[in-house]
Backbone bond lengths (Angstrom), bond angles and torsions (degrees), N, CA, C in turn:
res aa  C-N    CA-C-N  psi(-1)  N-CA   C-N-CA  omega(-1)  CA-C   N-CA-C  phi
1 M - - - 1.457 - - 1.524 110.74 -
2 R 1.325 115.15 131.83 1.467 121.13 175.40 1.516 107.15 -120.71
3 L 1.328 115.30 111.76 1.452 120.83 -166.89 1.524 111.60 -133.51
4 I 1.340 115.85 141.28 1.463 122.64 170.69 1.520 107.10 -108.41
5 L 1.330 116.84 136.00 1.463 120.91 174.19 1.524 109.64 -101.01
6 L 1.314 115.31 127.02 1.455 121.71 177.54 1.529 109.45 -115.72
7 G 1.327 115.45 158.64 1.462 120.00 178.38 1.511 109.79 149.46
8 A 1.309 115.75 155.95 1.459 121.35 -179.04 1.523 111.03 -68.57
9 P 1.334 117.87 161.42 1.466 119.63 174.26 1.524 109.22 -58.49
10 G 1.325 116.63 133.33 1.461 120.18 -179.14 1.515 113.94 90.27
11 A 1.347 117.22 0.70 1.473 120.14 -179.35 1.532 112.03 -77.25
12 G 1.335 116.79 -14.88 1.465 119.89 178.48 1.512 114.59 99.13
13 K 1.334 116.94 22.76 1.469 120.53 -178.19 1.531 111.90 -60.22
14 G 1.330 116.04 -46.88 1.465 119.80 -177.50 1.512 112.46 -61.00
15 T 1.326 116.69 -42.62 1.472 121.51 179.47 1.520 110.44 -63.00
16 Q 1.322 116.88 -46.45 1.456 120.26 -178.24 1.529 112.12 -72.20
17 A 1.323 116.90 -28.82 1.471 120.04 176.78 1.531 110.57 -61.09
18 V 1.328 116.13 -39.77 1.475 120.56 178.54 1.527 110.05 -63.61
19 V 1.337 116.50 -42.06 1.472 121.62 178.96 1.527 110.81 -61.09
20 I 1.339 116.08 -47.87 1.476 121.15 -178.31 1.525 110.42 -65.81
21 S 1.337 115.58 -41.24 1.464 121.10 179.74 1.526 111.16 -57.97
22 E 1.326 115.90 -43.84 1.471 120.16 -179.75 1.528 111.27 -70.31
23 K 1.327 116.74 -40.58 1.466 121.68 -177.78 1.526 111.74 -65.02
24 Y 1.342 116.69 -42.61 1.465 120.50 -173.65 1.533 113.66 -105.92
25 S 1.330 116.58 2.36 1.478 121.85 177.23 1.526 112.65 54.94
26 V 1.343 115.29 48.57 1.467 120.83 175.20 1.530 107.73 -127.84
27 P 1.340 117.81 150.52 1.465 119.75 -177.44 1.522 113.38 -69.18
28 H 1.327 115.13 141.94 1.466 122.87 173.44 1.520 106.83 -91.82
29 I 1.320 116.72 117.69 1.460 121.43 -175.51 1.527 109.20 -113.90
30 S 1.326 116.54 115.14 1.464 120.05 175.08 1.522 108.18 -113.01
31 T 1.344 115.49 147.60 1.467 118.92 -178.33 1.520 110.74 -60.35
32 G 1.333 116.54 -40.90 1.465 119.94 179.30 1.513 112.22 -58.34
33 D 1.334 115.97 -45.18 1.471 120.45 178.96 1.524 111.38 -63.77
34 M 1.339 115.99 -38.74 1.470 119.87 -179.92 1.522 111.06 -64.77
35 F 1.328 116.52 -43.44 1.460 119.86 178.18 1.529 109.98 -60.94
36 R 1.331 115.91 -48.63 1.473 120.30 -177.96 1.523 111.54 -61.08
37 S 1.339 116.83 -41.63 1.463 121.15 -179.18 1.530 111.51 -64.42
38 N 1.340 116.41 -45.20 1.467 120.47 179.89 1.523 111.67 -65.51
39 I 1.339 116.23 -38.93 1.466 120.19 178.71 1.532 109.95 -66.65
40 K 1.335 116.00 -45.18 1.468 120.98 -179.79 1.524 111.67 -60.95
41 N 1.340 116.15 -39.63 1.468 120.50 -177.66 1.531 113.34 -85.58
42 G 1.330 115.90 -1.23 1.460 120.00 175.70 1.515 114.99 65.54
43 T 1.345 117.01 29.62 1.465 119.75 179.11 1.532 109.39 -70.85
44 E 1.328 115.07 163.72 1.466 119.17 177.90 1.526 110.87 -60.92
45 L 1.345 115.80 -41.35 1.458 119.64 178.39 1.526 110.12 -64.79
46 G 1.336 116.70 -39.09 1.460 121.74 179.16 1.522 111.73 -63.60
47 K 1.327 116.56 -41.62 1.465 120.91 179.58 1.532 110.58 -62.50
48 K 1.336 115.47 -40.77 1.466 119.56 179.40 1.530 110.32 -66.61
49 A 1.333 116.28 -43.59 1.469 120.62 -179.44 1.523 110.55 -63.07
50 K 1.331 116.38 -39.52 1.468 121.39 -177.53 1.529 111.60 -61.36
51 E 1.332 116.35 -35.85 1.467 120.45 179.43 1.538 111.15 -57.59
52 Y 1.340 115.47 -40.00 1.464 119.93 -179.65 1.528 111.17 -76.68
53 I 1.335 116.07 -45.66 1.464 121.18 -176.99 1.528 110.49 -61.87
54 D 1.330 116.83 -41.26 1.473 120.72 -179.95 1.528 112.18 -62.93
55 K 1.326 116.10 -25.67 1.467 120.41 179.26 1.531 111.52 -92.40
56 G 1.337 116.15 1.83 1.457 120.07 -178.99 1.516 113.05 75.34
57 L 1.336 117.08 21.15 1.463 122.00 -178.89 1.519 110.89 -100.89
58 L 1.335 116.10 156.07 1.462 120.08 174.06 1.524 109.17 -72.50
59 V 1.322 115.62 142.05 1.466 119.85 176.77 1.532 107.08 -70.42
60 P 1.348 119.02 128.58 1.469 121.24 -177.21 1.527 112.65 -59.08
61 D 1.339 114.92 152.78 1.463 121.07 -179.04 1.525 112.81 -52.28
62 E 1.338 115.92 -45.73 1.462 119.65 -174.98 1.527 111.63 -59.61
63 L 1.319 116.22 -41.44 1.461 121.26 -179.44 1.529 110.54 -71.40
64 T 1.325 116.53 -41.00 1.464 120.70 177.04 1.524 110.16 -60.17
65 V 1.321 116.61 -43.91 1.466 122.05 179.56 1.533 110.28 -60.72
66 D 1.332 117.24 -43.65 1.470 121.07 179.06 1.527 111.50 -61.57
67 I 1.337 116.12 -40.21 1.462 120.17 -179.27 1.533 110.49 -67.89
68 V 1.339 116.38 -40.08 1.471 120.33 177.86 1.530 110.08 -64.21
69 K 1.335 116.23 -44.84 1.472 119.70 -179.35 1.522 110.65 -60.35
70 D 1.324 116.74 -43.64 1.460 121.42 178.98 1.528 110.77 -61.77
71 R 1.344 116.33 -39.82 1.470 120.20 -176.13 1.529 111.95 -70.43
72 I 1.330 117.80 -46.45 1.463 117.93 -175.44 1.532 112.79 -77.71
73 A 1.337 115.62 -6.64 1.470 119.53 173.73 1.534 111.57 -85.35
74 Q 1.352 117.09 -6.49 1.462 121.22 -178.87 1.535 110.45 -70.21
75 P 1.354 116.78 153.01 1.477 120.98 -176.67 1.526 114.90 -55.94
76 D 1.347 117.58 -34.14 1.471 118.51 -176.08 1.528 112.77 -71.19
77 C 1.346 116.53 -9.67 1.462 119.87 178.29 1.535 112.75 -96.63
78 K 1.320 115.82 5.55 1.462 120.38 -177.27 1.529 111.52 -59.94
79 G 1.345 114.74 -37.91 1.462 118.85 -178.86 1.509 113.91 -90.35
80 G 1.334 117.12 2.24 1.458 120.82 179.10 1.514 112.56 131.78
81 F 1.332 115.57 178.48 1.466 121.27 -178.52 1.524 108.87 -167.05
82 I 1.329 114.97 163.76 1.468 122.19 173.64 1.520 106.84 -121.51
83 L 1.322 117.12 120.79 1.462 121.72 177.71 1.527 109.42 -96.00
84 D 1.327 115.62 124.11 1.466 122.35 -177.42 1.532 107.99 -126.49
85 G 1.352 115.90 111.92 1.464 119.69 -178.92 1.517 113.09 100.08
86 F 1.304 116.31 0.55 1.470 121.83 176.46 1.521 107.63 -150.68
87 P 1.340 118.10 134.09 1.466 128.05 -0.78 1.528 111.79 -79.00
88 R 1.349 115.18 156.14 1.469 121.86 177.14 1.526 111.98 -108.57
89 T 1.318 116.72 -14.35 1.466 121.27 -177.64 1.526 109.56 -137.71
90 I 1.335 115.87 164.09 1.469 120.08 176.74 1.525 109.96 -59.97
91 Y 1.335 116.76 -40.49 1.470 120.30 179.08 1.528 110.30 -57.42
92 Q 1.343 116.65 -47.14 1.459 120.10 179.75 1.530 111.02 -63.84
93 A 1.334 117.00 -36.56 1.471 120.51 178.99 1.527 110.61 -64.29
94 E 1.327 115.86 -40.61 1.470 119.26 178.70 1.524 110.60 -66.45
95 K 1.341 116.29 -38.03 1.469 119.96 176.92 1.527 110.77 -65.97
96 L 1.341 116.34 -38.28 1.469 119.81 177.58 1.530 110.42 -63.35
97 D 1.334 116.81 -39.06 1.470 120.33 176.13 1.534 110.34 -57.01
98 E 1.336 115.48 -41.90 1.473 120.11 179.56 1.528 111.03 -65.33
99 I 1.343 116.14 -42.69 1.471 120.82 179.05 1.524 110.27 -59.71
100 L 1.332 116.09 -49.00 1.466 120.45 -177.51 1.530 110.81 -63.01
101 K 1.331 115.88 -37.65 1.476 119.75 178.01 1.523 110.47 -64.63
102 D 1.349 115.70 -43.74 1.472 120.62 178.82 1.528 111.77 -61.33
103 L 1.333 115.97 -36.34 1.473 120.81 -178.20 1.524 112.08 -89.65
104 A 1.337 116.78 3.23 1.471 122.12 -177.97 1.529 111.55 55.95
105 I 1.343 114.94 44.69 1.465 122.78 -179.39 1.527 108.18 -119.47
106 E 1.327 116.38 142.68 1.465 119.63 175.52 1.524 109.92 -114.54
107 L 1.323 115.55 134.00 1.461 121.19 175.76 1.523 109.07 -70.85
108 D 1.336 116.20 136.80 1.465 119.39 176.82 1.522 110.41 -82.39
109 Y 1.342 116.21 -59.45 1.462 119.65 -176.00 1.521 112.49 -150.05
110 A 1.342 114.28 159.82 1.459 122.65 165.09 1.526 105.26 -113.65
111 L 1.310 116.86 118.20 1.466 122.43 -177.10 1.521 109.37 -101.19
112 N 1.330 116.67 116.02 1.458 121.24 -179.15 1.529 110.06 -99.55
113 I 1.344 115.66 122.43 1.466 121.16 175.07 1.530 107.19 -96.66
114 H 1.330 115.64 107.02 1.470 119.94 -175.81 1.523 110.86 -92.07
115 V 1.320 115.05 126.42 1.465 122.20 173.60 1.531 106.79 -134.76
116 P 1.352 118.88 129.27 1.467 120.72 -179.83 1.528 111.39 -59.83
117 D 1.336 115.72 149.17 1.469 121.32 -178.89 1.525 112.33 -53.72
118 E 1.344 116.33 -44.67 1.472 119.01 -175.93 1.532 111.67 -62.00
119 E 1.346 115.99 -33.77 1.460 120.00 178.56 1.532 110.25 -70.98
120 I 1.337 117.02 -40.88 1.465 121.04 179.15 1.530 110.16 -63.65
121 I 1.318 116.39 -43.25 1.479 119.90 178.90 1.528 109.85 -60.39
122 K 1.328 115.96 -42.65 1.471 120.88 179.19 1.532 110.57 -63.83
123 R 1.328 115.70 -44.62 1.472 120.53 -179.52 1.524 112.00 -62.05
124 M 1.339 115.27 -51.33 1.461 119.73 -171.07 1.531 112.73 -77.81
125 S 1.328 116.87 -40.65 1.467 118.75 -177.91 1.528 111.71 -72.99
126 G 1.334 116.35 -15.23 1.462 119.86 178.33 1.517 114.16 -89.45
127 R 1.331 116.79 -3.82 1.468 120.01 -179.54 1.526 110.61 -71.07
128 R 1.325 115.10 143.09 1.458 121.61 172.21 1.534 107.56 -137.67
129 V 1.326 116.16 143.38 1.473 119.82 178.65 1.525 109.70 -127.25
130 C 1.324 114.80 151.07 1.458 119.57 178.83 1.524 109.86 -71.37
131 S 1.311 116.29 131.57 1.470 121.33 -178.14 1.523 111.78 -68.96
132 K 1.331 117.14 -15.20 1.464 120.09 -178.06 1.528 112.80 -107.40
133 C 1.357 116.65 -57.69 1.477 118.90 -173.63 1.523 113.63 -97.48
134 G 1.340 117.39 -11.42 1.457 120.52 176.16 1.518 115.22 84.31
135 M 1.340 118.31 3.50 1.458 120.66 179.52 1.531 109.45 -61.27
136 S 1.344 115.35 142.93 1.460 120.34 -172.39 1.530 112.04 -104.52
137 Y 1.339 115.27 142.87 1.464 122.28 179.49 1.531 109.31 -137.44
138 H 1.334 115.58 174.40 1.454 120.75 174.31 1.524 108.03 -143.88
139 I 1.336 115.97 138.16 1.465 119.56 -174.44 1.532 112.68 -68.01
140 L 1.363 117.01 -17.57 1.465 120.05 178.33 1.529 112.87 -109.92
141 Y 1.350 116.25 -43.76 1.458 120.28 -169.22 1.529 115.13 -99.64
142 N 1.313 116.91 -21.26 1.476 119.58 -176.00 1.529 108.85 -148.55
143 Q 1.318 114.67 69.02 1.463 119.86 -173.42 1.530 111.47 -77.31
144 P 1.350 117.35 145.83 1.470 119.90 174.19 1.534 109.80 -72.22
145 K 1.319 116.21 161.14 1.470 119.85 179.59 1.525 110.87 -63.36
146 E 1.341 115.55 -39.77 1.462 120.59 175.41 1.520 108.70 -114.59
147 K 1.321 115.92 133.10 1.467 120.40 -175.79 1.531 111.70 -56.01
148 D 1.354 114.48 130.04 1.463 123.22 175.05 1.535 114.23 67.04
149 L 1.354 117.51 13.61 1.473 120.37 178.01 1.526 110.17 -127.21
150 C 1.319 115.72 139.78 1.462 122.35 -179.56 1.526 111.26 -70.16
151 D 1.327 116.33 133.37 1.472 120.91 177.24 1.521 111.52 -63.33
152 S 1.331 115.47 -33.54 1.458 120.50 -172.42 1.528 113.29 -79.13
153 C 1.364 116.56 -47.64 1.472 118.37 -173.11 1.534 113.28 -125.96
154 N 1.341 115.58 3.62 1.469 121.22 176.17 1.529 114.07 65.64
155 S 1.345 116.58 16.77 1.466 120.14 178.20 1.527 110.24 -85.68
156 E 1.328 115.68 167.76 1.458 121.42 -176.78 1.531 111.53 -69.53
157 L 1.333 115.51 140.04 1.462 121.01 173.99 1.527 109.05 -90.88
158 I 1.319 115.82 139.37 1.465 120.56 -178.81 1.529 110.55 -126.68
159 Q 1.314 115.19 162.44 1.453 121.57 173.85 1.526 108.06 -103.93
160 R 1.334 116.15 123.15 1.462 119.58 179.29 1.523 110.41 -69.06
161 E 1.331 115.81 152.29 1.467 120.85 179.38 1.530 111.23 -55.86
162 D 1.330 116.24 -40.37 1.468 121.63 -179.45 1.521 112.70 -61.93
163 D 1.338 116.17 -24.10 1.460 120.73 -175.42 1.530 113.68 -97.11
164 K 1.321 117.72 -2.61 1.462 119.63 178.83 1.527 109.16 -68.55
165 E 1.327 115.64 143.79 1.472 120.06 -170.98 1.522 112.78 -55.21
166 E 1.343 117.37 -43.25 1.467 119.31 -178.06 1.535 111.56 -64.98
167 T 1.351 116.02 -33.15 1.468 120.08 178.06 1.517 110.28 -70.90
168 V 1.337 116.56 -41.94 1.471 121.67 179.16 1.535 109.55 -61.19
169 I 1.328 116.66 -43.93 1.468 120.66 179.95 1.527 110.59 -62.25
170 Q 1.336 117.12 -39.67 1.469 121.17 178.52 1.531 110.74 -66.24
171 R 1.329 116.29 -41.44 1.473 120.25 178.67 1.530 110.87 -64.10
172 L 1.320 116.45 -38.74 1.468 120.32 178.38 1.532 110.43 -67.02
173 S 1.328 116.89 -38.18 1.456 120.57 177.73 1.530 110.93 -61.11
174 T 1.334 115.76 -44.06 1.473 120.99 177.44 1.526 110.57 -62.56
175 Y 1.335 115.83 -42.24 1.474 120.67 179.21 1.534 110.26 -59.80
176 H 1.327 117.40 -47.27 1.475 120.64 -177.10 1.525 111.33 -63.18
177 K 1.321 116.94 -36.18 1.468 120.26 -179.04 1.523 112.18 -76.34
178 Q 1.339 116.80 -44.93 1.466 120.48 -169.15 1.525 114.76 -98.05
179 T 1.332 116.92 -38.74 1.464 120.00 -168.92 1.522 113.88 -105.37
180 E 1.313 117.70 -34.56 1.467 120.50 -178.09 1.533 113.17 -56.86
181 P 1.347 120.08 -33.59 1.469 119.25 177.51 1.531 113.89 -58.19
182 L 1.325 117.81 -17.64 1.470 120.40 178.31 1.530 111.57 -65.28
183 I 1.335 117.16 -25.79 1.466 119.87 179.01 1.522 109.32 -60.12
184 E 1.334 116.48 -49.54 1.471 120.79 179.00 1.528 110.67 -66.96
185 Y 1.338 116.65 -36.97 1.472 122.07 -179.81 1.533 110.29 -56.51
186 Y 1.339 116.25 -48.59 1.466 119.22 -177.73 1.524 112.45 -80.84
187 E 1.329 117.01 -24.58 1.469 120.11 175.27 1.521 110.01 -64.44
188 K 1.339 116.22 -42.36 1.467 121.04 179.08 1.520 111.87 -63.54
189 K 1.332 116.42 -28.28 1.466 121.01 178.49 1.533 112.33 -84.45
190 G 1.341 116.05 -3.66 1.458 120.30 -178.09 1.517 112.94 72.81
191 K 1.339 115.82 25.51 1.470 120.92 -175.35 1.531 113.30 -109.84
192 L 1.333 117.96 0.34 1.463 119.96 -170.27 1.523 112.68 -88.72
193 L 1.339 114.87 132.80 1.461 122.65 167.95 1.532 106.41 -117.46
194 L 1.331 117.18 138.12 1.461 120.87 -177.90 1.519 110.58 -122.15
195 V 1.333 115.80 130.42 1.464 120.85 171.56 1.525 107.99 -129.87
196 H 1.332 115.47 154.63 1.459 120.79 177.76 1.522 108.51 -101.38
197 G 1.326 115.64 121.06 1.455 120.10 178.32 1.517 110.28 -64.46
198 Q 1.316 116.70 128.61 1.458 121.98 -176.84 1.532 111.23 -95.75
199 D 1.341 115.83 169.84 1.467 120.63 176.85 1.516 110.77 -60.18
200 S 1.339 116.08 -40.33 1.463 121.97 -178.33 1.519 110.42 -93.03
201 V 1.331 116.34 136.45 1.473 121.49 176.64 1.520 109.90 -60.16
202 D 1.344 116.78 -40.43 1.469 120.87 -179.73 1.531 111.37 -64.95
203 D 1.340 116.99 -37.24 1.465 119.87 178.97 1.529 110.52 -67.74
204 T 1.334 116.16 -38.68 1.468 119.68 176.34 1.529 109.93 -64.77
205 K 1.323 115.84 -40.59 1.469 121.05 177.54 1.529 110.65 -56.11
206 K 1.342 116.89 -45.44 1.469 120.82 179.49 1.521 110.60 -61.71
207 E 1.335 116.07 -43.37 1.477 120.93 178.85 1.532 111.09 -59.46
208 V 1.340 114.87 -45.93 1.471 120.88 -177.74 1.527 110.60 -63.99
209 L 1.317 117.17 -48.84 1.468 121.01 -177.10 1.526 110.79 -67.89
210 N 1.336 117.78 -34.19 1.468 120.30 176.06 1.522 111.12 -65.19
211 A 1.342 115.91 -41.48 1.470 120.02 179.36 1.528 110.86 -63.04
212 L 1.326 115.74 -42.02 1.471 119.65 -178.80 1.534 111.66 -71.72
213 S 1.335 116.74 -38.28 1.465 119.01 -178.85 1.529 111.10 -68.86
214 G 1.351 115.69 -26.45 1.474 119.42 179.11 1.520 112.79 -86.34
215 A 1.338 116.35 -8.05 1.471 120.58 -179.16 1.520 110.37 -88.42
216 K 1.321 115.49 158.19 1.467 120.25 178.07 1.520 108.71 -86.92
217 L 1.327 116.30 105.49 1.467 120.71 -178.55 1.521 110.51 -105.88
């Protein structure tokens, strides 16, 4: 299986990617992991990426594309892969088409996990993490025993900058402008699968696996 995961930030792509990876025995490839791996291993691509990351800049498309091409050409991707976080733009999708053509590989599907904006804002802005041990909570779905204190180490719970409502709204705005057009892009190619992200992670898992089991792989 060769699959792209689509969906807004907070839709649960990473969680479901792990589920699919285990079910179909294919590697879960995220851009963040690829950058970290290349930097850790001191590759030429990693050194170039590090220059941008250290300055707080986005890694340019061309470099991201090179890192993706290098990764999916690895032996463990022979039987398939799940791409999470790439492509993010139509340009990147067109470059991925070129990569797959060069490698004589065909994409099976792009699976979009749809979650309404208001639900994502509620999910992400409600997250709290322990300032000491990093344990995660939610003010609605996974509350600590004592308000604002970690169950494990009794330290203060904080809200990360990424999870503040204004930041989440900005991230969603960027997603709608840059990444959401990929839904139509893959629909036109006859490659799109759509599932609705549920309140429960397990319910979303069932939706995802049902969609994949009903698809022609």
